[in-house]
N, C-alpha and C positions, 0 to 999 in steps of 0.2 A: 475467222469470226469467233470461234470458241475461245481463242486466246484473248480476244478483246473483252468478251464477257467475263472471263476469269479475272483479268486485271481489274475490271470495273467492280466485280464482287469483292475482290480483296481490298480495294480502296474504300468501298462502302463499309466493310467490316471494321477496318481500322478507324474510320471516321466515327462509327457508332461507338466503338470501344472508348475512344478518346472523349466523346461526349459524355458517356456514362461516368468515366473517371472524373470529369470536370464537375459533376453534380454530387459526387460522394463526399462525405465529411469524415475525417479520420480522428481528429482530436476531440474527445468528448467534452472537454471543458471550454471549447470555443475560444481559443486564445487570441484570435484576431480582434484588435481593439480599434482599428481605424483603417480606412481604405486609402491606398496611395494612387497617385495619378499615373505613374509609370507602369509599363507592361514588361514582364520578364519573359524572354523566349529562350528556352534551354535546348541546345542541340545535342543529339545523340547519334550513335552509329548503330549498325545493324547486328549488334550482339547483346545478349541479355544483361550483362553487367552494366553496360553503358545506359541501357534503358532504365534499369533500376535506379541508377544514380539520379537521373532527371526526374523520376517519379518521386523520390525522396525530396528533391529540391522543390518540385511543384507543390507538394503537400505543404511544406513549411512556408514557402513564400506566399502561398494563397491564404492559409489558415492562421499563420502567425504574423507574417509580415504585412498582410493586407494588400498584396500585389495581384493584379490580374496576370495570370501565368499561363503560358502555352509551351508545348514541346514540339520540336521539329527535327526531321532527319533530311538527308540529302535527296534531291530529286533526280540526280544524274548517275546514281550508282556509285559515286565516290565514297571513300571511307569517312572523310571529314569534310564539313562544310566551311572551308576557309573563306570562300567568297561571301557567305552569309555573315561571318564574323567581320569581314572587312567592310561590308556596306551597312552593318548595324541591324540587319534583319534577324540575326541570331546573336544572343548576348554572350554565351559561354559554351565551351566544350569541356566537360568535367573529366573525360577519360580519353587521353591521346597517347597511344603507344608510339612515342616519337623516335624510337631507335630505327635507324635506316631511313628516316623521313626528314632529315635535317635540310636537305636541298629543297624539299617541298614547303617547309615551314618558314625558312629564312626570309624569303621575299616579303611575306606578310608582316614579319616583325620589323624589317627595315623600313617598310612603308609607314610605320607607326599607326597602322590601322588595327593591328592585333597586338595584345600584350600577353607575355608569358607570366602567369600569376602563380607559379610554383608547382608543387607536386600534389597529387590527390592523396597520397599516403599508401597506395597499393604498390607492392613490389611485384612486378610482372616478370615471368620467366618461362621460356620454352624449355622443353626437355623430353627425356624418355622415362617411362614409368612402368613399374611392374608391381603386382600385389605383394604385400609384405610376407605372406606365408611362403611364397616362392623363394624369397631371399632367405627365409629361415631354413628352408630345406636345402638351399644351395647358396651359401654366403658369397661365393665367388661372383654370383650374378649382380652383386651390388656395384660392380665395375664393368666397363665395356670389354676388358681384356679376355674373359672367357669366350666372347663371341668371335674372337679371331680363329678359334678352332671349331671346325664343323662338328666334331664329336660332342661339343658342349651345347650345341643348339638343337639337339634332337627333340627335346620337349617343346620347342618353338616351331617345329616344322608344320606345314599345313598344305592342303591341296590348292591354296590360292597362290602359291609361289610358282614361278616358272622353272626354278631350279629346285628339285626335291631335296637336295642336300643342304639347302640353306634354311635358316629360320625366318619367320615372318616378323617384320617391323611394320605395324599398322600405322597408317597416316592419312592425312587429308590431301587437299589440292596441291598440285606441284607449284602453284603460285605462292603458297605460304612460305614465309622466311624460314619457318621451322622445317619444312620439307626440304628446301634448298640446302640448308646447312646440314641436315641429317644425311643427305645423299653424299655430300663431300666427306663427312666423318666416316661413313661406311667405306667409301673408296680409299681414302687416304690412310686408314688403319687396317685395311685388308680384313674387314669383318665379314664373317660368314652369315650375313643377313641380307634380306631382300625387302625393299620397300614395297608394300602392297597398298594401292590407292583405294580409298573409300570416299564416297561423296560426303563432304563435311565430316561429321562425327559419327558416321554410320557404323563404325567398328565398336562403339561402346556396348551395344547389346551383345556382341560376341564376347567382350571382356566380362560382362555380367554372367554369361553362361559359363565361362571358364572359372569364374569365382565359385559358382554353384558346384561345379565339378572338381574344384580344387586343382585346377590345371594352370600352369603359368601362361602369361600372355604379355607380350611386349608391344607398347604403342607410344606414339608421339602425342604430347599434349602440352598444355600450358597452365600456369597458375596465376590467379586463383580461378577455380571453376567448381561446379556443383559436385563433380565426381569425388572430390576430396571429402565430402560430407555424406557420401552415399552409405557408408557403414552405419551411420547413426539411424538410418531408416530401416535397417535389417534386424530382425529378431533372432535371438539364439546365438550359439557359438560361431555359426557360419558368418556372422557379421565381420569377424576379423579378416576373412578372406577379401573383404572389400577395401581394406586399408591399403593405401598406395605408398610406395617408396620410390625415390628418385634414383635413377641409374647414373653413376658418376662417369662422365666423359672426360677426355683430356682437359687439363686446367685451362680456363680462359685467360687470354692475355691480349693486350692491345695489338701486339705484333701479329698474333693469330687473326684478330679481327680485321686487320688491314689486308689480309690475304683472302678476304671473303670471295672475291671473284675467281680466285685461282689458288687452291691449296688450303682452304679453310679446314682446320683439324683440331677443334676444341669445343668445349661446352658452350652453352648459350649464355650470353651476358644477362644478368639480372638488371632490370631497369625500373626506376621509379616512374610511374605513370604521371604524365604532365597535365596541367590545366591551362587553357588559353581563353582570353576574354576579349570581347570587342572594345574598342576605344571610342565608341560613339559618345558625342559630347553631352547629350541630354540624359545620360544614364543616372538614375537616382543613386546618390552616394551610398545609401544603405544596401542597395542591390550589389554594388561593387564590393562592399565590405563582406556581404554574404558569400559571394562567389569566391573571394580570396580565402575565406575561412572554411569553406565547405571541404570536408575530408572523409575518407573511408580508408579502412585498412583491409588486409587480406581476410581476416576473420569476419568482418562485416559482410564483405561480398560473398564469401563462401556460405555463410548462414543464409543470406537472401537467395542466392542461386540454388542452394539445396532445397529451400522451401518452394521455390518456383518450379523446380524440376520434379520433385518427389511428393509434394503435398497438395497438388491439384489447385494451386492458388494462382491468381493473375498478378500482373506487375504491381498494380495499385495495392492489392491486399498485402503483398509481401513488403512493399515500401512502407505501408502504414504500420505494420507490426514493428518494423525497425524504428520508426519515429516514436511509437509509444514506449518502446523498451530503452531508448537512448536519449531521453530528455536532457540529461546532464551534458551530453556531448553536443547536441545541436543548439542548446540555449546560448552557447558562447558564439554562435555564428551571427547573432543579431547584436545591434548596438545595445549596450547595457546602461540602464539608469536605475537609481535607487528605487526599489519597490516597483520598478516598471512604471513609474509616474502614477502609481496607484490606479492605473486604468483610466486616468482622467487627463491624460496629456499624451503627446507624441514625443518619443525619444529621438532626438536629432543629434547624432554624433556625441552621445553621452550627456546631453543637456535636455531637460524636460521643457517642452513647449506646451503650456497648458491650454486645454480647450476652454471655450467661452463658459464663464460661470465658475471657474476654478482658479486658485492661486496658491502660492507657496513655491519653495524651491523644487519640490517634487510633486506639485499639483495636489497636495494632500488635503487641501481645505476647499470646501464649497463656499463660495462667497456668501456671507450672512447666514449660513445654515449648514451645519454638519448633518450628514444624511446616511441612510442605508436604503438600498433598493432590493426589493424582493418581488416575486410574482411569477407569472408564466411569460410566454414569449410576446404577449401583447400589452400587459399592464405592469407598470413599474411605479412604485410610490416611495417617498421618503418617510421618515418617522412621523412627520406632521400630517401625512395623508395627502400631500400635494403630488399630483402627477408630474412626472418629469417633462421638460421641454421637448417638443417634437424632434429636434435635431439629435437628441440622445436616445429617445425611444425607438428611433429607426434602426438602431443596432443593438439588439438584446445582448449579443455576446459581449459587447463593450461594457454594458451596464453591469452584468453579473460577474465580470472577471475578478474584481477585487474581493468578492465574497466567497470565492471557491477555496475549500480546503484550508481554512484558518483555525480549525478545531473548535469553533464556536458557532452554534446554530443561530443565524440571524433572521431566518425566514420562517413564517408559520408553516409552510409546506416542506421545510427542511431542504429546499432545492439547492441551497448553497453548499451542502455537505454530502450530497447523495452521489456525486459523480466521481467514482474511482479515487476517493480521498484515502490517504494512508498516513496516520492511523484513521480508521473510520469511526467517527462518533456515532453514526447511525447504527452500525453493527454493534457497537458497544451498548447503545441504548436498548436495542432489542435483547441482547444477552442479559443486561441488568434487569430489564422489565420482566423477563421470564423468571430469573432468579428470585426477585422480590415477590412476584405473584405466587410462585410455588411456596415460598417461605410463609407468606401470609395465609395461604390455604392450609398449610400444615398446622399453623397456630389455631386457626378457626376450627379445624377438625378436632384438634386436641381439646379445645373448649367444649365441643359437643360431647366428647368422651368423658370429660370431667362431670358434666351435668347428667349424662346417662348413668355413670358409675358413682354418682354422688353418695350412695349409701355404703360404698366400700370403706373399710376402715382407714386405709391410707389417705383417701380423699378427705374423709371427715377429720382426720388428724391434722392435715394441712390446712383445711378450711376452704369450703367451696367459694365463699365470698372473696377471700384473698386470691385464690387462683383465677377467679373471674376477672378481677381488677387487673391482675398481672397480664392475662391473655389479651384483654382489650388494649392495654397500654402498649404492649409489644407489637400487636398487629397495626395499631394506629401509628406508632412511631416508624415502623418500617415503610408504611405507605408514604411517609414524607419524602422518600427518595424519588418518587415520581415527579415532585415539584422541580427537580433539577434536570428533567428530561425535556428536550424540545426548546423552543424559543422562549425567552423570558417574557413575562407580561406583568401588568400592574397587579392582577389578581394573584398570580404566583408569588410575586415579590412580597405582597402584603400578608399572604398566608404562611409563607415558609417558616418565619420565626415562631408563629403560633403552633404550627403543625409539628415542629420539633420540640419546642419547650414544654408544651402541655403534656403530651404522652410520656416524655422522659420524666417529668415531675410525677405523673401518675404511677409509673413503674417504680421509681425510687421511693415515692411515698408509700406504696404498698409494701415494699421490702422493709422500710423503716418501721411501719406500723406493726408488721408481723414480728420483727425482731424485738420491738418494744414489748409486745404481749408475752413473748417467750421470756424475756428478761424479768418481767413483773412476776410471772409464775415462779421462776427460779429464785427470785430474790427473797421469797418467804421460806423460812426454815421448814424442811420436811415437805416441800411442795404443797403448801396449803392451798385450799381451793380459792382461786381468785377469779371472779367473774368479770370478764371484759367483753362487752356485747359487740354485736356487729355495728351498732350505731357509733360506738366509740372508735371502732376500726375505721369506719367511713369518715368520722370527724377528724382523725389524725391525718388520713390520706388527703381529705378535702382541705385541711389547713395548710398542708405542704403545697398542694396545687394552687391554693389561693394566693400564696406569695408570688408564684410565677405569674399568675393572672394579673396581679396588681402591677408588677414590673412591666408586663407586656402592654397593659392599658396605658400606663404613663408614657412608654416608648412610642406607641402608636399615636397618642395625643400630641406629642412633641414633634415627632418626625416619622411618620409611617413609611416603611420602605416602598419604593416606587421604581418604575421602569425608567432608567436614565441612559444617557450615552456616556460610556466610559472608554478610555483609550487603552488598548492592549496591543503591544508590539507595534506601536505607531499607527494603528488603525482604530477607528471608533466602532463600538459595538453596542447594541441595546442590551444592557445588563442591569440587574437589580442594584439599587443604590439607596443609601440613607445617610442623613447628616450626623447622626449621633450613634453610630454603630458600636464603637469601642466601649464606651462606659457602660451601656446596657448589657452588652455581651459579657463584660467582665463580671457584672453583678450576677447575671444568670448562672454563669459557670462557677463563680465562687460559692454561690448558694448551694449548688449541687455538690460541690466538694465538702461543704460544711455538713450537709445531710449524710453524705457517705461516711464522713469521719465519725459523726455521732453514732451512726449505725454500726460502724466497725468497733467502736468502744463497747457498745451493747453486746455485740457478738463475742468480744473477748471476755466480757464479764459472764456471758452465758456458756462458757466453754465446757461446764460440767453437766450440760443437759443430757438426760438419758438418750440412749441411741434410738429409742422409738420415735423421738422427735428430731432426728438428725437433719430434717430439712432446714433447720436454723443454721446449721453449719454450711449448707449449700448456699443459703442466702448470704452469709458472710463472705463466702468465696466469690459469689456473683458480684458483690459490692467491691471487693478487692480488684477483681477482673475489670470491672467497669472503670475504676480509677486509672488503671494501667492503659486501657484502650483509649480513654478520653485524653489523657496526657499525650500518648503517642500520636494519635491522629491529629490533634490540635497543633502540636509542634510541627509535624510534617506539612500539614496544609498551610500553616502560616509561613513556613520556610520556602515553599515552592509556588508562591503566588504568581510568578512569571511563567509557569508551565500550565497553561489553561487546561489541556486535555488530562494531564496527570492529576491536577488539582480536582478536576471534576470526578475522576475515577475514585480518588481517595475519599471524597465527601460521601459518595454513594456507598462505597464499600464500608466506610467507617460507620455510617448510620445502620447499615444492615448487620454488621458484626456486633455492634454494641447492643442492639435490642435482641437479636436472635441468640447471642451467646448467653444473655441473662435468662432467656426462656429455656435454653437447653440445660443450663446448670441447675436451675430451680425446679423446673417441671420434668425434665428428662428422667431424674431418678425416681420420681413418683410413677411415671408411666412405665418405667422398667419394673418397678415393684408390682404394678398391676399385672404385667405380663408374667412375672415370676409366680404370682399367686393363682394363675389361671387353672391350675390343677386342684386347688382346694375346693371344699364344698362352700356353699353360700354363707353358712354361719361363720366359718373361719375367715372368708373374704371380708365380711362385714364387721368383724370384730376389730376393736381398736387395738393398735399395737401394744404389747406388754411393756409397761414402763417401770415395773417393779424390779428392784434390785436392792441388795443389802446396803450398798453405800455408793454414793456417786463420787465423782472425782474430787469433790470439795470436802469429802469426809462426812457428809450428812446422810442419814438413813432416809429412804424414800418409801412411799406407799403408792399403791395403784391410784390413779387419778381418773375420775369419771368424766367423760366428754360432756355429759349432760350438766356438769357442775360449772362449766365455763373454763375449760382447759385451753391451752394454747390452740387457737383455731384460726 
């Protein structure tokens, strides 16, 4: 009675486990785009590698192929369910060790009820194994020959052998082909070894203890299995003890194989593991295609088996990890269509069959309306605000598929780029937002310092009004980078050109006005007193900014930038657009170059300025630097318009570097001077720099200039 309860409990546990696996989702981007009518049933045998194969197949067929999928094993205790394949209740067996089973398989193949669909890709082989360190200590152990002498097997002796002079060869059931062959090899080669039978693989814990104790241990096993990855889970130098080497037995030959029943005396044949499929007439062609392309190699299975055995994970978790790590491998197991029919059709043997409402060779166009879909799992709308037809909204995974990981944010909540995309535009946005915010904070704090220290001589010499204009323009300009983060909108599109052009004009205008004042002072012999008021400074800057404003007003009146649908890499995206971009862009950029050129000429003519007012030299350097950066980033951005993610990075980085570098060059040396003067008394800190010297670089004598008289400010 207890036995019946145990059987019932085991069956219940298996049923619950399968039910849990059925409800779990592995792929985060929900690749399934449609549901198929056919059901896939994957058969497996009672060992881990076979079960892992079908778990991988089940995840992919369910979540990518859209098939209702189940797994099944034999009910009668046999190794393979050939009858299930024959009657169509099982679709496929992915892992069949066919060596020695030819007579068992042949009748099903001849009946045309089962098809041989090639090999899995795993090279299976039985053999004898010993830890690598033992072979390092005794190289002779790499071959079977030392085991012919009892004196050589002393390290392998144990209390579990009936003959104390013989070494132990640990192994499993006498029904194993591995055991039967090994017994003949021992007898036919006169080896001083004795087979010790353990239930299944119960001798592996003994091997692990031997590894810890650095003692040799000889056992039968097969490849691939988890033990070949055991060393990866061990820390420290002791991990090397867990590496295994194969013991060389007499060379295999077909003649030796033919003597299996009497006189077998060679190594075990390596065999490619086979796959067999049902020939049921109603099988979906894509299922048959998947079964034939499904493949695994020894490395795949050893990694999964190691995770299953040593990382406390279940079959589904291990299979899911493999699926996530091997997308390039399994993507070839499904029918391929251009852009996967854009998620708007079914790929049927390489040809897109469009769903209702879509057309084109690859179903790339929605009839009468190109669209984008965004939202949560219950609401999806296109760019016109129309809710999608019910037959599409029933499957959110299908709707969102074409929007995932295209390096362009199409949704207000960024849902289309948040799920394991690489490169990650969301991560980039966060990084740039932090960088720009910190930079703006530095500039604003610097402006506070300027006003708090406005009585200091260095600040007065530079001019509080000039520094204030420059700080405001730089902080404002860097904030324009935020307009390129997130989904485009009509507001962002309309503001972007204003938010970049106006602060850049304010910065350049401030530099030009300052350079002009310095030039006017220097242009009079002996540095005569020239009064240039703050009103004149603001007028020069305002006039420069006014030109930009006029151009922007005309541009906006003729064709204000708007949110439109543009094609990128064959897909439509909501992006900013304008009908007259190029001519107005050329005018604005050319105007900036003219201003910078004029200022550069003034800087050259002012090269004899006394060192006390050397900020003019920094202004000139800032203008030269701005030209180089402007040319560099404009050329790069225009040349890589087809690389959306890289283009986006360069625009943001270019804006940040252009504005922030001007701030560092012009303001940085002033702040450094304030720090340098920190040890002086207040009268020295507040004094204007000494501009007197016998003769400047132009050969003219100079005299002290009073700040109150209207000096360069």
